[in-house]
C-alpha positions as CSV (number, residue, x, y, z in Angstrom):
1,M,22.7,115.6,-55.4
2,T,19.9,118.6,-55.9
3,Q,20.6,118.5,-59.8
4,T,18.8,116.6,-62.4
5,L,21.9,115.6,-65.1
6,D,19.8,115.5,-68.9
7,I,22.6,112.1,-70.0
8,E,21.0,112.2,-73.4
9,Q,21.4,116.0,-73.9
10,T,24.9,116.3,-71.7
11,I,26.3,113.5,-74.7
12,Q,25.5,115.2,-77.7
13,T,26.2,118.8,-76.0
14,I,30.2,116.8,-75.4
15,R,29.9,115.1,-78.5
16,R,29.8,118.6,-80.6
17,F,32.0,120.2,-78.5
18,L,34.9,117.6,-79.2
19,K,33.8,117.2,-82.9
20,G,34.0,121.2,-83.2
21,S,37.3,121.5,-81.3
22,L,38.8,119.2,-83.5
23,G,37.7,120.7,-86.7
24,R,39.1,124.4,-85.8
25,T,42.3,122.9,-85.1
26,G,42.8,120.9,-88.3
27,L,44.8,118.5,-86.4
28,N,43.8,114.9,-87.1
29,G,42.3,113.5,-83.9
30,Y,42.8,112.9,-80.0
31,V,44.8,111.1,-77.8
32,V,43.9,109.8,-74.7
33,G,46.0,108.2,-71.7
34,L,43.6,104.9,-70.7
35,S,44.2,103.9,-67.2
36,G,41.0,101.4,-66.7
37,G,39.3,103.3,-64.5
38,I,36.0,105.1,-65.7
39,D,37.0,109.2,-66.3
40,S,39.3,107.9,-69.3
41,A,36.9,105.2,-70.2
42,V,33.9,107.9,-70.8
43,S,36.4,110.5,-72.6
44,A,37.7,108.1,-75.3
45,A,34.1,106.7,-75.5
46,L,32.8,110.3,-75.9
47,A,35.8,111.0,-78.2
48,V,34.7,107.8,-80.5
49,R,31.4,109.2,-81.0
50,A,32.4,112.3,-82.1
51,V,34.9,112.1,-84.4
52,G,35.4,108.4,-85.2
53,A,37.2,105.0,-83.8
54,D,40.1,106.0,-86.5
55,K,40.6,109.3,-84.8
56,V,41.0,108.5,-81.1
57,L,44.0,106.9,-79.6
58,G,44.7,105.1,-76.6
59,V,47.7,104.7,-74.5
60,M,48.2,102.7,-71.4
61,M,51.1,103.7,-69.7
62,P,51.9,101.0,-66.8
63,Y,54.5,101.7,-64.1
64,R,55.7,98.2,-63.3
65,S,53.5,98.1,-59.6
66,S,50.7,99.4,-61.5
67,A,47.6,96.8,-61.1
68,K,47.2,94.3,-63.7
69,E,43.6,95.0,-63.3
70,S,43.9,98.4,-64.9
71,E,45.8,97.3,-68.1
72,T,42.8,94.6,-68.2
73,L,40.7,97.2,-68.0
74,A,42.2,99.4,-70.7
75,R,42.7,96.2,-73.0
76,Q,38.8,95.5,-72.6
77,L,37.5,99.0,-73.6
78,I,40.6,99.6,-76.5
79,E,38.4,96.3,-77.8
80,L,34.9,97.6,-77.2
81,L,35.5,101.2,-78.8
82,G,37.6,99.8,-81.8
83,I,40.3,102.0,-81.1
84,E,44.2,101.7,-81.9
85,Y,46.3,102.0,-79.1
86,R,50.0,102.1,-77.9
87,L,51.5,100.4,-74.5
88,V,54.4,102.6,-73.1
89,D,56.0,101.3,-70.0
90,I,57.1,104.0,-67.8
91,S,59.5,102.1,-65.3
92,P,62.5,102.9,-66.8
93,M,62.0,106.3,-66.9
94,I,60.9,106.6,-62.9
95,D,63.8,104.1,-61.9
96,A,66.3,105.8,-63.6
97,Y,65.1,109.3,-61.3
98,Y,64.5,107.1,-57.6
99,D,67.0,104.8,-56.4
100,R,63.9,103.4,-54.5
101,I,60.4,104.3,-53.9
102,D,58.8,104.0,-50.5
103,D,56.4,105.5,-47.6
104,N,58.6,108.6,-47.5
105,N,58.7,109.5,-51.3
106,R,55.6,107.4,-52.9
107,L,53.7,110.9,-53.2
108,R,56.3,112.3,-55.2
109,A,56.8,109.3,-57.1
110,G,53.1,109.2,-57.8
111,N,53.0,113.1,-59.1
112,K,56.1,111.7,-60.9
113,M,54.6,109.3,-62.5
114,A,51.4,111.4,-63.9
115,R,54.1,114.0,-65.4
116,E,55.6,111.4,-66.9
117,R,52.4,110.2,-68.4
118,M,51.3,113.4,-69.6
119,S,54.7,114.1,-71.4
120,I,54.6,110.7,-73.1
121,L,50.8,111.7,-74.5
122,F,52.0,115.2,-75.6
123,D,54.8,113.9,-77.4
124,I,52.7,111.2,-79.4
125,A,50.1,114.0,-79.7
126,H,52.7,116.0,-81.3
127,E,54.1,113.2,-83.5
128,L,50.7,112.5,-84.4
129,D,49.2,116.0,-84.9
130,R,46.4,115.5,-82.9
131,L,45.0,116.8,-79.3
132,V,45.9,115.4,-75.8
133,L,42.1,114.6,-74.2
134,G,41.4,115.8,-70.6
135,T,40.0,112.9,-68.2
136,G,39.5,115.1,-65.2
137,N,35.8,115.4,-63.8
138,R,34.2,118.1,-62.2
139,T,34.7,116.6,-58.7
140,E,38.5,116.2,-58.7
141,I,38.6,119.5,-60.1
142,C,37.0,120.9,-57.5
143,L,38.8,119.5,-55.1
144,G,42.2,120.2,-56.7
145,Y,42.8,116.0,-56.4
146,T,45.0,115.9,-59.6
147,T,48.7,116.3,-60.3
148,W,49.2,120.0,-61.3
149,Y,50.6,119.7,-65.0
150,G,50.3,115.5,-64.9
151,D,47.2,114.5,-65.3
152,A,45.7,117.7,-65.1
153,A,47.4,119.1,-68.1
154,C,45.2,118.4,-71.5
155,S,44.3,120.0,-74.8
156,L,40.7,120.3,-73.6
157,N,38.4,118.5,-71.6
158,P,35.3,117.0,-72.3
159,V,34.3,115.6,-69.0
160,G,35.7,118.5,-66.3
161,Q,31.8,119.6,-65.8
162,L,30.8,116.4,-65.0
163,Y,31.2,115.5,-61.2
164,K,32.1,111.3,-60.6
165,T,28.5,110.1,-59.9
166,E,27.2,112.3,-63.1
167,L,30.1,110.9,-64.9
168,R,28.8,107.0,-63.6
169,M,25.9,107.9,-65.4
170,V,27.2,108.7,-68.3
171,A,29.4,105.6,-68.6
172,K,25.9,103.4,-68.4
173,E,24.4,105.1,-71.6
174,L,27.3,105.1,-73.2
175,G,27.4,101.1,-72.4
176,L,30.4,100.7,-71.0
177,P,31.3,97.7,-69.5
178,Q,29.8,97.6,-65.6
179,E,33.0,96.2,-64.0
180,M,34.4,99.2,-65.1
181,I,32.0,101.5,-63.7
182,D,31.8,99.9,-60.1
183,R,35.5,99.6,-60.0
184,P,37.0,101.8,-57.0
185,P,38.2,104.8,-58.5
186,T,42.0,105.0,-58.0
187,A,45.3,107.0,-59.9
188,D,46.8,103.7,-59.8
189,L,50.0,105.6,-58.2
190,W,50.9,102.8,-55.6
191,A,50.0,99.6,-54.5
192,G,46.8,99.4,-52.9
193,Q,45.9,103.3,-53.8
194,T,41.8,104.2,-54.0
195,D,41.0,108.0,-54.3
196,E,38.0,107.4,-51.7
197,G,40.6,105.8,-49.3
198,E,43.1,108.7,-49.7
199,I,40.5,111.9,-49.7
200,G,38.7,110.1,-46.6
201,V,35.0,110.8,-47.8
202,S,33.2,109.0,-50.1
203,Y,32.4,110.4,-54.0
204,E,28.8,110.1,-53.3
205,Q,29.0,112.2,-50.0
206,I,31.8,115.0,-51.7
207,D,29.1,115.1,-54.8
208,R,26.3,116.2,-52.7
209,L,28.5,118.7,-50.7
210,L,29.7,120.1,-53.9
211,V,26.7,120.8,-55.3
212,R,25.4,122.8,-52.3
213,I,28.9,124.4,-51.9
214,V,29.6,125.2,-55.4
215,D,26.4,125.1,-57.3
216,D,24.0,126.5,-54.6
217,G,26.5,128.6,-52.5
218,E,25.5,127.3,-49.4
219,R,28.2,129.2,-46.7
220,S,26.5,128.3,-43.8
221,M,28.1,125.2,-42.2
222,S,25.1,124.4,-39.9
223,R,22.3,124.2,-42.4
224,L,25.1,121.4,-44.0
225,E,24.9,119.5,-40.6
226,T,21.3,119.7,-40.5
227,E,21.2,118.7,-44.2
228,G,22.6,115.5,-42.6
229,F,26.5,116.0,-43.7
230,H,29.0,115.1,-41.1
231,A,30.9,118.6,-39.4
232,T,34.0,116.4,-40.8
233,D,33.3,115.6,-44.1
234,I,32.3,119.1,-45.0
235,S,35.6,120.2,-43.1
236,R,37.8,117.9,-45.3
237,V,35.9,119.0,-48.5
238,V,36.5,122.7,-47.8
239,S,40.2,122.1,-47.1
240,L,41.1,120.3,-50.1
241,M,39.2,122.8,-52.2
242,N,40.8,125.9,-50.5
243,R,44.6,124.3,-49.8
244,N,44.2,123.4,-53.9
245,A,42.7,126.5,-55.4
246,F,45.8,127.2,-57.1
247,K,45.3,124.1,-59.6
248,R,42.4,125.7,-61.2
249,K,44.1,128.7,-62.2
250,L,47.4,129.5,-64.2
251,P,50.5,130.6,-62.2
252,D,50.4,134.0,-61.3
253,I,52.4,136.6,-62.9
254,A,53.4,139.9,-61.1
255,P,51.7,142.8,-61.6
256,L,53.5,145.3,-63.8
257,G,50.3,147.2,-64.9
258,K,50.3,145.8,-68.6
259,C,47.6,145.3,-70.5
260,P,46.6,141.3,-70.7
261,V,48.0,139.3,-74.2
262,P,44.8,138.9,-76.2
263,D,43.2,136.0,-77.7
264,D,43.1,136.7,-81.3
265,V,45.0,139.0,-83.1
266,L,43.0,140.4,-85.9
267,L,45.0,142.7,-87.9
268,E,43.0,145.7,-90.3
269,E,44.1,146.1,-93.9
């Protein structure tokens, strides 16, 4: 990483962001899906610091093949933060749709699970007059390593500008369990699935590359190789960025020459 993160300032900025965003809506708090992973843990911990534990609800949504460790770590976080929680087993919803899940459709099923979970979060948020807290980090956003309208959907995202390696630094500052910080990142979409195993490049290497390509604007393959990056890793990262660029914006609308819809409408007397 070529940038130095001011962790204390970062936490304070996100805390103000979360407190201010909730205040402007007039709603009652935040709902966050807890996977047992570091991303959702950091988002939840930051929300507690911003608005208090009584205004943060954690939701665990395992599928029957989900790792038991995921629920164990999520429960540890719930106890640490002192927040209320709900447990919603998504197995009946998924099994009602798929006759079986195997190698032929496990990616589809994984995406279906991600969208089912987000649907549940938004429903609970509607019930309780709350906002859905996002958990996607900058690394995932850059690569498009998310499920469109699944884990990529949310009301607002406190950690979307933190690379995965930076998020780990914030987690340590927040006092989150080391076991959670060290756990291999996984979307827990199927047994044994890990993010780095699926991507084929370590997060440390990905983040170093993303800083050079995205933040520094480097476009020379030869210079990146001179800096020690492998051509296969560079190509893999750039390929994912380009292929999944559509996930970083709203769906295209056919252009008919009409003016954009304004964010705010202010009428004069």
